[in-house]
C-alpha positions as CSV (number, residue, x, y, z in Angstrom):
1,M,3.4,17.4,-37.7
2,L,2.7,17.5,-34.0
3,I,2.6,14.3,-32.0
4,E,-0.5,13.9,-29.9
5,P,0.6,14.0,-26.2
6,Q,-1.4,10.9,-25.2
7,V,-0.7,8.3,-22.5
8,L,-1.1,4.6,-22.9
9,K,-4.3,3.0,-21.5
10,G,-3.8,2.0,-17.9
11,F,-0.9,4.5,-17.4
12,R,-1.1,7.9,-15.9
13,D,0.6,11.2,-15.5
14,F,0.6,12.6,-11.9
15,L,0.0,16.3,-11.5
16,P,1.9,18.0,-8.6
17,L,-0.9,17.6,-6.0
18,K,-1.4,13.9,-6.5
19,A,2.3,13.3,-6.9
20,S,3.0,15.0,-3.6
21,R,0.2,13.0,-1.9
22,R,1.7,9.8,-3.1
23,L,5.2,10.8,-2.0
24,R,3.8,11.9,1.4
25,L,2.1,8.5,1.9
26,K,5.4,6.8,0.8
27,R,7.4,8.7,3.4
28,I,4.9,7.8,6.2
29,L,5.1,4.1,5.1
30,E,8.9,4.2,5.1
31,D,9.0,5.6,8.6
32,T,6.5,3.0,9.8
33,F,8.4,0.1,8.2
34,E,11.7,1.2,9.7
35,S,10.1,1.6,13.2
36,F,9.6,-2.2,13.1
37,G,13.2,-2.8,12.0
38,F,12.5,-3.3,8.3
39,M,15.3,-2.3,5.8
40,P,14.9,-1.1,2.2
41,I,16.1,-3.0,-0.8
42,D,15.8,-2.4,-4.6
43,T,15.6,-4.7,-7.6
44,P,15.7,-4.1,-11.4
45,V,12.5,-3.4,-13.4
46,L,13.6,-6.0,-16.0
47,E,14.2,-9.6,-15.1
48,Y,14.7,-12.7,-17.2
49,K,11.3,-14.0,-18.1
50,K,12.0,-17.4,-16.7
51,V,12.7,-15.8,-13.3
52,L,9.4,-14.0,-13.1
53,L,7.2,-16.8,-14.6
54,G,8.8,-19.5,-12.5
55,K,6.1,-19.4,-9.8
56,G,3.5,-16.7,-10.8
57,G,0.9,-19.0,-12.2
58,G,-2.5,-18.6,-13.9
59,E,-3.7,-15.0,-14.5
60,T,-0.3,-13.5,-13.8
61,D,1.3,-15.3,-16.8
62,K,-1.2,-13.7,-19.1
63,Q,-0.7,-10.2,-17.7
64,I,3.0,-9.9,-17.8
65,Y,4.8,-7.4,-20.1
66,E,7.3,-9.5,-21.9
67,F,9.6,-9.0,-25.0
68,K,13.0,-9.8,-26.4
69,D,15.7,-7.2,-25.6
70,K,18.5,-6.1,-28.0
71,G,20.5,-9.2,-27.1
72,K,17.6,-11.4,-28.1
73,R,17.0,-12.4,-24.5
74,D,13.5,-13.2,-23.2
75,V,12.9,-10.5,-20.5
76,A,9.9,-9.2,-18.7
77,M,8.9,-6.3,-16.5
78,R,8.2,-7.3,-12.9
79,F,4.5,-7.8,-12.2
80,D,5.0,-7.7,-8.4
81,L,7.8,-7.2,-5.9
82,T,7.6,-10.6,-4.3
83,V,9.0,-12.8,-7.0
84,P,12.0,-10.5,-7.6
85,F,12.5,-10.6,-3.9
86,A,12.8,-14.4,-3.9
87,R,15.4,-14.1,-6.6
88,F,17.2,-11.4,-4.6
89,M,17.3,-13.6,-1.5
90,A,18.8,-16.5,-3.4
91,A,21.4,-14.3,-5.1
92,H,22.5,-12.5,-1.9
93,L,22.0,-15.1,0.8
94,N,25.6,-15.1,1.9
95,E,25.6,-11.3,2.3
96,L,22.4,-11.2,4.4
97,Y,21.4,-12.2,7.9
98,L,18.3,-14.2,8.9
99,P,15.6,-13.5,9.7
100,F,15.7,-10.7,7.1
101,K,13.1,-8.0,7.2
102,R,12.8,-5.9,4.1
103,Y,10.6,-3.3,2.5
104,H,10.4,-2.2,-1.1
105,I,8.3,0.6,-2.6
106,D,8.3,0.9,-6.4
107,K,6.4,0.5,-9.6
108,V,5.2,-2.8,-11.1
109,W,3.4,-3.5,-14.4
110,R,0.5,-5.8,-15.3
111,G,-1.3,-5.9,-18.6
112,E,-4.7,-6.4,-17.0
113,N,-8.1,-4.9,-17.7
114,T,-8.2,-1.4,-16.3
115,Q,-11.0,-0.4,-13.9
116,K,-11.6,1.9,-10.9
117,G,-8.5,1.8,-8.7
118,R,-6.7,-0.7,-11.0
119,Y,-4.0,0.3,-13.5
120,R,-1.4,-1.3,-15.6
121,E,1.4,0.7,-14.0
122,F,1.1,1.1,-10.2
123,V,3.1,1.4,-7.1
124,Q,3.4,-1.5,-4.6
125,C,4.7,-1.3,-1.1
126,D,6.0,-4.7,0.0
127,F,7.2,-5.7,3.4
128,D,8.4,-9.2,4.3
129,I,10.1,-11.4,6.9
130,V,12.2,-14.2,5.6
131,G,14.1,-16.9,7.4
132,T,11.6,-17.9,10.1
133,D,8.2,-19.7,10.2
134,N,6.2,-19.0,13.3
135,S,3.1,-17.3,14.5
136,S,4.9,-14.3,15.9
137,A,6.4,-13.4,12.5
138,D,2.9,-13.9,10.9
139,F,1.4,-11.6,13.5
140,E,4.1,-8.9,13.1
141,I,3.2,-8.6,9.4
142,L,-0.5,-8.3,10.3
143,L,0.3,-5.7,13.0
144,L,2.5,-3.8,10.5
145,M,-0.4,-3.7,8.0
146,Y,-2.7,-2.3,10.7
147,R,-0.1,0.2,11.9
148,S,0.8,1.4,8.4
149,L,-2.8,2.2,7.5
150,S,-3.4,3.8,10.9
151,N,-0.3,6.1,10.4
152,L,-1.7,7.1,7.0
153,G,-4.8,8.3,8.8
154,V,-7.0,5.5,7.5
155,Q,-9.9,4.9,9.9
156,G,-12.2,1.9,9.6
157,I,-10.4,-1.0,8.1
158,T,-11.0,-4.8,8.4
159,I,-8.2,-7.3,7.8
160,H,-9.6,-10.6,6.6
161,L,-7.4,-13.6,7.1
162,A,-7.4,-17.3,6.5
163,H,-5.0,-20.3,6.2
164,R,-4.5,-22.1,3.0
165,G,-3.1,-25.1,4.8
166,I,-6.5,-25.7,6.6
167,F,-8.3,-25.2,3.3
168,N,-6.0,-27.8,1.7
169,R,-6.7,-30.3,4.5
170,F,-10.4,-29.7,4.0
171,L,-10.2,-30.3,0.3
172,E,-8.3,-33.5,0.8
173,K,-10.9,-34.6,3.3
174,I,-13.7,-34.2,0.7
175,G,-11.7,-35.7,-2.1
176,A,-11.0,-32.6,-4.0
177,A,-7.3,-32.1,-3.3
178,K,-6.2,-32.6,-7.0
179,E,-8.3,-29.6,-8.0
180,S,-7.2,-27.4,-5.1
181,V,-5.4,-24.8,-7.2
182,E,-8.4,-24.1,-9.5
183,I,-10.8,-24.2,-6.5
184,M,-8.8,-21.6,-4.6
185,R,-8.5,-19.4,-7.7
186,N,-12.3,-19.4,-8.1
187,V,-13.0,-18.9,-4.5
188,D,-10.6,-16.0,-4.6
189,K,-13.0,-14.3,-7.0
190,L,-16.0,-14.4,-4.6
191,G,-15.9,-10.7,-3.7
192,K,-15.7,-9.7,-7.4
193,I,-18.2,-12.0,-9.1
194,G,-20.5,-13.3,-6.3
195,E,-21.5,-16.7,-4.9
196,V,-23.7,-17.7,-7.9
197,K,-20.9,-17.4,-10.4
198,V,-18.4,-19.0,-8.1
199,K,-20.8,-21.9,-7.6
200,S,-21.2,-22.3,-11.3
201,F,-17.4,-22.3,-11.9
202,L,-16.9,-24.8,-9.1
203,N,-19.5,-27.2,-10.5
204,E,-17.4,-27.4,-13.6
205,I,-14.4,-28.6,-11.6
206,I,-15.9,-30.7,-8.8
207,T,-19.1,-32.5,-8.0
208,H,-22.3,-30.6,-6.9
209,D,-21.9,-32.1,-3.4
210,Q,-18.3,-31.0,-3.1
211,T,-19.2,-27.5,-4.3
212,E,-21.9,-27.2,-1.6
213,Q,-19.3,-28.3,1.0
214,V,-16.8,-25.7,-0.3
215,L,-19.4,-23.0,-0.2
216,D,-20.3,-23.9,3.4
217,Y,-16.6,-24.0,4.4
218,I,-15.9,-20.5,3.2
219,K,-18.7,-18.8,5.1
220,P,-17.5,-17.2,8.3
221,E,-19.3,-17.5,11.6
222,M,-20.2,-14.7,14.0
223,T,-16.8,-14.6,15.7
224,F,-13.2,-15.5,15.0
225,L,-13.1,-18.5,17.4
226,E,-16.5,-19.8,16.1
227,T,-15.2,-19.7,12.6
228,L,-11.9,-21.4,13.6
229,K,-13.8,-24.1,15.4
230,K,-15.9,-24.7,12.3
231,I,-13.1,-24.9,9.7
232,T,-11.0,-27.0,12.2
233,M,-13.8,-29.6,12.4
234,L,-14.5,-29.5,8.6
235,S,-10.8,-30.1,7.9
236,G,-10.4,-33.1,10.1
237,G,-9.7,-31.7,13.5
238,T,-6.9,-29.9,15.3
239,S,-3.7,-29.4,13.1
240,P,-0.5,-27.3,13.2
241,E,-2.3,-24.9,10.9
242,S,-5.3,-24.4,13.1
243,E,-3.0,-24.0,16.1
244,R,-1.2,-21.3,14.2
245,L,-4.4,-19.3,13.8
246,K,-5.2,-19.8,17.4
247,E,-1.8,-18.4,18.4
248,I,-2.2,-15.4,16.1
249,Y,-5.6,-14.7,17.6
250,S,-4.1,-14.7,21.1
251,F,-1.7,-11.9,19.9
252,I,-4.6,-10.0,18.4
253,T,-6.6,-10.1,21.6
254,Y,-3.7,-9.3,23.8
255,L,-3.2,-6.0,21.9
256,D,-7.0,-5.5,21.9
257,L,-7.2,-5.5,18.1
258,Q,-10.0,-8.1,17.7
259,D,-12.4,-5.6,16.1
260,T,-10.0,-5.1,13.2
261,F,-9.4,-8.8,12.3
262,L,-11.9,-11.2,10.7
263,L,-11.3,-14.9,10.1
264,D,-12.7,-15.3,6.6
265,P,-12.1,-18.7,5.0
266,S,-13.0,-17.4,1.6
267,I,-9.7,-15.5,1.5
268,T,-7.3,-17.7,-0.6
269,R,-5.2,-15.3,-2.7
270,G,-4.9,-16.3,-6.3
271,L,-1.2,-16.7,-6.6
272,D,0.2,-20.2,-6.3
273,Y,3.1,-19.5,-4.0
274,Y,1.1,-18.9,-0.8
275,T,1.3,-21.9,1.6
276,G,0.0,-20.7,4.9
277,I,-1.8,-17.7,6.4
278,V,-3.3,-15.3,3.8
279,F,-4.9,-11.9,4.3
280,E,-6.6,-9.0,2.6
281,T,-7.6,-5.5,3.9
282,F,-10.7,-3.6,3.1
283,L,-11.8,-0.1,3.8
284,D,-15.1,-0.3,5.7
285,D,-16.5,2.8,4.0
286,L,-15.5,1.6,0.5
287,P,-15.4,-2.2,0.3
288,S,-16.1,-2.0,-3.5
289,I,-12.6,-0.9,-4.3
290,G,-11.2,-4.2,-3.2
291,S,-8.3,-5.1,-1.0
292,V,-5.8,-2.3,-0.4
293,C,-3.3,-4.4,1.5
294,S,-2.8,-8.2,1.0
295,G,-0.3,-11.0,1.3
296,G,0.5,-14.2,3.1
297,R,3.0,-16.9,4.0
298,Y,5.1,-18.4,1.1
299,N,7.5,-21.0,2.5
300,N,8.4,-22.5,-0.8
301,L,8.8,-19.5,-3.1
302,A,12.6,-19.2,-3.0
303,S,13.0,-22.9,-3.7
304,L,13.1,-22.1,-7.4
305,Y,16.4,-20.2,-7.0
306,T,18.1,-21.9,-4.0
307,K,18.2,-25.3,-2.2
308,Q,18.2,-23.6,1.2
309,Q,14.8,-23.4,2.8
310,L,13.7,-19.8,3.2
311,P,10.3,-19.6,4.8
312,G,8.7,-16.1,4.4
313,V,5.7,-14.1,5.2
314,G,4.8,-10.7,3.8
315,S,2.3,-8.2,2.6
316,S,1.8,-5.6,-0.1
317,I,0.0,-2.2,-0.1
318,G,-1.4,-1.2,-3.5
319,L,-0.6,2.5,-3.0
320,D,-2.5,3.8,-6.0
321,R,-5.6,1.8,-5.2
322,L,-5.4,3.0,-1.6
323,M,-5.0,6.6,-2.8
324,A,-8.1,6.3,-5.0
325,G,-10.0,5.0,-2.1
326,L,-8.8,7.6,0.3
327,E,-9.7,10.4,-2.2
328,E,-13.2,9.0,-2.6
329,I,-13.9,8.9,1.1
330,G,-12.5,12.4,1.5
331,L,-9.3,11.9,3.4
332,F,-7.4,14.4,1.3
333,A,-10.1,17.0,1.2
334,E,-8.0,19.5,3.2
335,D,-4.5,18.7,2.1
336,N,-2.2,21.1,0.3
337,S,0.6,20.9,-2.2
338,G,3.2,20.5,0.5
339,T,4.1,24.2,0.7
340,D,3.3,25.8,4.0
341,I,4.2,29.4,3.3
342,V,4.5,31.7,0.3
343,I,6.4,35.0,0.6
344,L,4.7,37.5,-1.5
345,C,6.7,39.8,-3.8
346,M,6.1,43.3,-2.7
347,D,9.1,44.8,-4.5
348,E,11.6,43.0,-6.7
349,K,14.5,45.0,-5.2
350,D,13.9,43.2,-1.9
351,E,14.2,39.7,-3.3
352,N,17.5,39.1,-1.4
353,E,15.5,39.8,1.8
354,Y,12.8,37.4,0.7
355,H,15.3,34.6,0.1
356,L,16.9,35.2,3.5
357,L,13.5,35.1,5.2
358,A,12.5,31.9,3.4
359,E,15.7,30.3,4.7
360,R,14.8,31.3,8.2
361,F,11.4,29.6,7.9
362,R,12.9,26.5,6.4
363,K,15.3,26.2,9.4
364,E,12.1,26.2,11.5
365,R,11.0,23.1,9.4
366,F,8.4,24.9,7.3
367,S,8.3,24.4,3.6
368,C,8.5,27.9,2.1
369,E,8.6,29.4,-1.3
370,L,8.8,32.8,-3.0
371,Y,6.5,34.4,-5.5
372,F,9.1,35.4,-8.1
373,S,7.7,38.6,-9.7
374,K,5.8,41.6,-8.6
375,K,2.3,41.2,-9.8
376,K,-1.1,42.4,-8.4
377,L,-1.7,40.9,-5.0
378,S,-4.9,39.3,-6.4
379,A,-2.7,37.3,-8.8
380,Q,-0.3,36.2,-6.1
381,F,-3.2,35.1,-3.8
382,A,-4.8,33.2,-6.7
383,Y,-1.5,31.3,-7.2
384,A,-1.4,30.5,-3.5
385,E,-5.0,29.3,-3.4
386,R,-4.7,27.2,-6.5
387,K,-1.7,25.5,-4.9
388,R,-3.5,25.3,-1.6
389,I,-0.8,27.1,0.3
390,P,-2.3,28.0,3.7
391,I,-0.1,31.0,4.7
392,A,1.1,34.1,2.9
393,V,3.7,36.5,4.3
394,F,3.9,40.2,3.5
395,Y,7.5,41.5,3.9
396,G,7.4,44.9,2.4
397,T,9.5,48.0,3.0
398,D,7.7,48.9,6.3
399,E,8.1,45.3,7.6
400,I,11.8,45.1,6.6
401,R,12.6,48.4,8.3
402,A,10.8,47.4,11.5
403,G,12.1,43.9,11.5
404,K,8.5,42.6,11.5
405,L,6.3,40.4,9.3
406,T,2.6,40.4,8.4
407,I,1.0,37.0,8.1
408,K,-2.2,36.3,6.2
409,N,-4.1,33.1,7.1
410,L,-5.5,32.1,3.6
411,K,-7.9,29.7,5.3
412,N,-10.0,32.4,6.9
413,R,-8.5,35.6,5.3
414,E,-7.3,36.9,8.6
415,N,-4.2,39.2,8.8
416,I,-1.8,39.3,11.7
417,S,0.1,42.5,11.2
418,M,3.6,43.5,12.2
419,I,4.8,40.7,14.4
420,S,8.2,39.4,15.2
421,F,9.7,36.4,13.4
422,E,9.4,34.3,16.6
423,E,5.7,35.3,16.8
424,A,5.3,34.5,13.1
425,V,6.7,31.0,13.7
426,K,4.2,30.3,16.4
427,T,1.3,31.8,14.4
428,C,2.2,29.7,11.3
429,R,2.4,26.5,13.4
430,N,-1.1,27.2,14.8
431,I,-2.5,27.8,11.4
432,I,-1.1,24.6,10.0
433,E,-2.0,22.5,13.0
434,G,-5.4,24.0,13.5
């Protein structure tokens, strides 16, 4: 009896085109992170359950994949890369230097309801600075978020940021500090469920008057500084937290990035471990897909695993959600499989020449492959087109004898006949770049 080749709900196979897209995005991100001095790390997929649930809180506890292993130990699959990183820092503190700047790109698992752009297995790209607590480190994470998305070719993003410390001061001022965790979790859902439902949930936690004050607090004003002035006043006046936002804004304006950043007091982030600045990033052309890059400051996270104070700030790019958004807005409309050139098979007796030619192209930094058997040219072209290869090379008997090549631009069907290898290199670069 044949087994049906089905995949679990919320999990996916990736065909070559999408897999190569994701790998290409990953490589760009790695290069970007390392240009800021961040270094890669890796942690296990499985952790002790108590390690992962120590500070997740709320919805995360319900979504975690947990089970007993063969040694009857309670284990779980990581639901993000931040909590394992906190455990990693505590375990390897004596081997590391501070501040420590890391990135980690890998799969995580959450048993949540699937929807557009949200899956149960997905790739996160985390980058963090641990060992320092200042506005410059906070801003570097924000800048790295912006630069990463820019280098991926994403145009039109808005990074929403807020400060949980100011929100906590405000809640204390209105007498709602004891309910702060639940209030923030409900406010965090504003973009998903709307103000009416958030208001209804808040009325179950706090008084009607307190709810109205919260709803007023989380509404941004026209500019960053106007919003900062408002929340500073509502939270009881100038504080270290409001000064932190003021300093961050000075960095933003000095680099002329003010059009990219929005001070949005409704941003709270649902996880309990955030203590300071928090942020989320939205595609201007597709806000409905939700945040594609988010994070914040978490100065107490590692305290579960070590007595040493390890203040940290970091962010995470949901690579699969970002890919879904970029596909929808057409960023990948012209991409190919990653192969630049296919050498057509004119005669199988010349395959040694084809391999030699392919190696010459690879040394010129082209990705190049051979078509392995002599079939009709129409079949070979169909293969190239299906794989979205932009260039085909004819290297038949006449070309080999003359030491020449014939290039076919598969984008416009134009042939460039009997040219030298050096001319072919220039031609191929022009086709790819143009």
